[in-house]
C-alpha positions in Angstrom: 80.6 103.8 88.7 77.2 104.5 90.1 76.6 107.0 92.9 78.9 105.5 95.5 79.3 106.8 99.0 82.4 109.1 98.9 84.5 109.9 102.0 86.4 113.2 101.8 89.2 113.9 104.2 90.6 117.4 104.3 88.4 120.4 103.6 90.8 123.2 103.4 91.1 126.0 100.9 90.8 123.6 97.9 89.2 120.5 99.5 86.1 122.3 100.5 85.3 123.3 96.9 86.2 119.9 95.6 83.9 118.1 98.0 81.2 120.6 97.3 81.2 119.7 93.6 80.7 116.0 94.5 77.7 116.9 96.6 76.3 119.0 93.8 76.7 116.0 91.5 74.5 113.9 93.8 77.0 111.8 95.6 76.6 111.1 99.3 79.7 112.6 100.8 81.1 111.8 104.3 83.6 114.4 105.5 86.3 114.6 108.2 88.8 117.3 108.8 90.7 118.2 112.0 88.7 121.3 112.6 85.0 120.7 112.2 84.2 124.4 111.7 86.1 124.2 108.4 83.6 121.7 107.1 80.5 123.7 108.2 79.7 125.0 104.7 79.8 121.4 103.4 77.6 120.2 106.2 75.0 122.9 105.4 75.2 121.7 101.8 74.3 118.1 102.8 77.6 116.4 103.7 77.6 113.9 106.6 80.2 114.6 109.4 82.3 111.7 110.7 84.3 112.0 113.9 87.4 110.0 112.8 89.3 108.8 109.7 88.4 105.3 110.7 84.7 106.0 110.5 85.1 107.5 107.0 87.2 104.5 105.9 84.7 101.9 107.2 81.6 103.5 105.6 82.9 104.7 102.2 83.1 103.1 98.8 85.6 105.8 97.6 87.9 107.8 99.8 89.5 111.0 98.7 92.2 112.7 100.7 93.3 116.3 100.4 95.5 117.2 103.3 98.7 119.2 104.0 101.9 117.2 104.3 103.3 113.8 103.6 103.4 112.9 107.3 99.6 113.6 107.4 99.1 111.3 104.4 101.2 108.6 106.0 99.2 108.7 109.2 95.8 108.8 107.5 96.6 105.9 105.2 99.0 103.7 107.1 98.2 104.4 110.8 96.3 101.8 112.8 93.2 103.9 112.8 93.7 104.9 109.1 92.3 104.0 105.8 94.3 100.9 104.8 93.5 99.1 108.0 89.8 100.0 108.1 88.5 100.4 104.5 86.3 97.8 102.9 87.8 95.3 100.4 87.4 96.7 96.9 87.3 100.3 98.2 88.9 103.0 96.0 91.3 105.5 97.5 92.5 108.7 95.8 95.2 110.8 97.5 95.0 114.3 95.9 97.5 115.8 98.3 100.9 116.8 96.8 103.1 114.3 98.5 106.1 112.0 98.1 106.3 109.6 95.1 108.0 107.1 97.4 105.1 107.3 99.9 102.6 107.0 97.0 104.2 103.7 96.0 104.2 102.5 99.6 100.5 103.2 100.0 99.8 101.5 96.7 101.5 98.3 97.8 99.9 98.3 101.3 96.5 98.9 99.7 97.0 96.1 97.2 97.8 93.6 100.0 94.4 94.5 101.6 92.6 94.3 98.3 92.1 98.0 98.2 92.6 100.1 95.1 94.9 103.2 95.4 95.7 106.1 93.2 97.9 109.1 93.7 96.2 112.1 92.0 97.7 115.5 93.0 96.1 118.6 91.4 97.1 122.0 90.0 94.9 125.1 89.6 94.8 126.5 93.1 91.7 127.8 94.7 90.3 129.2 91.4 90.6 125.8 89.7 89.0 124.1 92.7 86.1 126.5 92.8 85.5 126.2 89.0 86.1 122.4 88.9 88.8 123.0 86.3 91.7 121.4 88.1 94.5 119.6 86.3 94.6 116.1 87.9 97.8 114.0 87.5 97.2 110.4 88.3 99.5 107.4 89.1 98.2 103.9 89.4 96.4 101.1 87.6 94.5 101.8 84.4 91.4 99.8 85.5 91.2 101.8 88.8 91.7 105.1 87.0 88.9 104.2 84.5 86.5 103.3 87.3 86.9 106.6 89.2 87.3 108.9 86.2 83.6 110.0 86.5 84.3 111.2 90.0 87.5 113.0 89.0 85.6 114.7 86.2 83.4 116.5 88.8 86.5 118.3 90.1 88.8 118.8 87.1 88.9 119.1 83.3 92.5 117.9 82.5 92.7 114.4 83.9 95.7 112.3 82.8 96.9 108.9 83.9 100.7 109.4 83.9 101.8 105.9 84.7 102.1 103.5 87.6 101.9 104.3 91.3 103.9 107.5 92.1 103.8 108.8 88.6 101.1 111.4 89.6 103.3 112.7 92.3 106.3 112.9 90.0 104.3 114.8 87.5 103.2 117.3 90.2 106.9 117.8 91.0 107.4 118.8 87.3 104.5 121.2 87.8 105.9 122.8 90.9 109.4 123.1 89.4 107.9 125.0 86.5 105.9 127.3 88.8 108.8 128.0 91.1 110.9 129.8 88.6 107.9 131.3 86.8 106.7 132.9 90.0 110.0 134.8 90.4 109.7 136.0 86.8 106.1 137.2 87.3 107.0 139.1 90.5 110.0 140.7 88.8 107.9 141.7 85.8 105.3 143.5 87.9 107.9 145.2 90.0 109.7 146.3 86.8 106.5 147.7 85.3 105.8 149.7 88.5 109.3 151.0 88.7 109.2 152.1 85.1 106.1 154.2 85.8 103.8 151.9 83.8 100.3 150.7 84.7 100.9 147.1 85.5 97.3 146.1 84.7 97.8 147.6 81.2 101.1 145.8 80.9 99.4 142.5 81.7 97.0 143.0 78.8 100.0 142.9 76.4 102.2 140.2 77.9 99.8 137.6 79.3 98.6 136.4 75.9 102.1 136.4 74.4 105.1 134.1 74.9 105.3 135.2 78.6 101.8 134.0 79.3 101.2 131.6 82.2 98.6 130.7 84.8 100.5 132.6 87.5 100.8 135.7 85.3 97.1 135.8 84.5 95.7 134.8 87.9 98.2 135.8 90.5 99.8 139.0 89.1 96.4 140.8 89.4 96.4 139.8 93.1 99.9 141.2 93.6 98.9 144.5 92.0 95.8 144.8 94.3 97.8 143.9 97.4 95.8 140.7 97.8 98.0 138.1 99.4 95.3 135.8 100.8 96.1 132.1 100.1 94.9 130.3 97.0 97.9 128.1 97.8 99.8 128.5 101.0 103.5 129.4 101.0 104.1 126.7 103.7 102.7 124.1 101.4 104.7 125.3 98.4 107.9 125.1 100.5 106.9 121.5 101.3 106.4 120.7 97.7 109.8 122.3 96.7 111.5 120.2 99.4 110.0 117.0 97.9 111.0 118.1 94.4 114.6 118.8 95.4 114.9 115.5 97.2 113.5 113.6 94.2 115.7 115.5 91.8 118.8 114.8 93.9 118.0 111.1 93.9 118.1 111.3 90.1 121.3 113.5 90.2 119.4 116.4 88.5 120.6 120.0 88.9 117.7 122.4 89.7 119.1 125.9 90.4 115.9 127.8 89.7 114.0 125.6 92.1 116.6 126.0 94.9 116.6 129.8 94.5 112.8 129.9 94.7 112.8 127.8 97.8 115.4 130.0 99.5 113.3 133.1 98.8 110.1 131.5 100.1 111.9 130.4 103.2 112.7 134.1 103.8 109.0 134.8 103.8 108.5 131.8 106.2 111.1 133.3 108.6 109.1 136.6 108.5 106.0 134.7 109.6 104.3 134.9 106.2 104.0 131.2 105.5 100.2 131.2 105.6 99.9 133.8 102.9 99.4 132.9 99.2 102.4 132.2 97.0 101.9 135.5 95.3 103.3 137.2 98.4 106.8 136.6 97.0 106.1 140.0 95.3 106.4 141.6 98.8 109.8 140.1 99.5 111.3 141.1 96.2 109.8 144.6 96.6 111.5 144.9 100.0 114.8 143.9 98.4 114.3 146.4 95.6 114.0 149.2 98.1 117.4 148.3 99.6 119.3 147.9 96.3 
């Protein structure tokens, strides 16, 4: 594809960096987000502000969405003032939100009826991956559409894989979140164990992060736990949303996921404490609280 006009809806923790890479690559980027101040850095960088989703849809050749919840995705795509009803024929849409596989297929079908191309393409890598343009991008949809927008996806990520038909990207992201859920519990417990044993957890990390225990969370989030940095690279409230989708999808397939359910219950305790806008590494604080009462 040549330098098409790209609409970007949702400029939060990750979306802002992702849209910024597209501007840096020379694309004309139209942005909309619910709170305009959250797009200010992009506007200063050269993005064009649009007042509504409808305006973005009407004026863009490619539309990327990176919002919070499935109900946001449904409204943005299927609402009367949304993308499907207002985008140009031949427009490409890429939903990079972690959302429902069922909804992804519904959007794909509605788009197809309007001669619009739709992909579901959730990402993994958190704020660091978004900032460095090293996101893993998991795609569901038609091969021809995937091939057409790959140059755009390459501006935001480095591991870009077409997983299958519509909904396959979201199913793959559920696999990702299931793996992270249990891993995060292990990372927190390992750091707490190191501290209780009188070890320097930073030194412990030097030994274990490159061995069999190694993981993205261990290398990138454990250091934040140790420093007491619980600012969101990925919100707890969004992780709880993802785990709910994963559990519902697993139950539809009659799949038993005890680790996932335990992780969700722990994060819901943080939610009840009012910590749902912290980063997922804040699970460390909950387990530390429990450790003090054992």
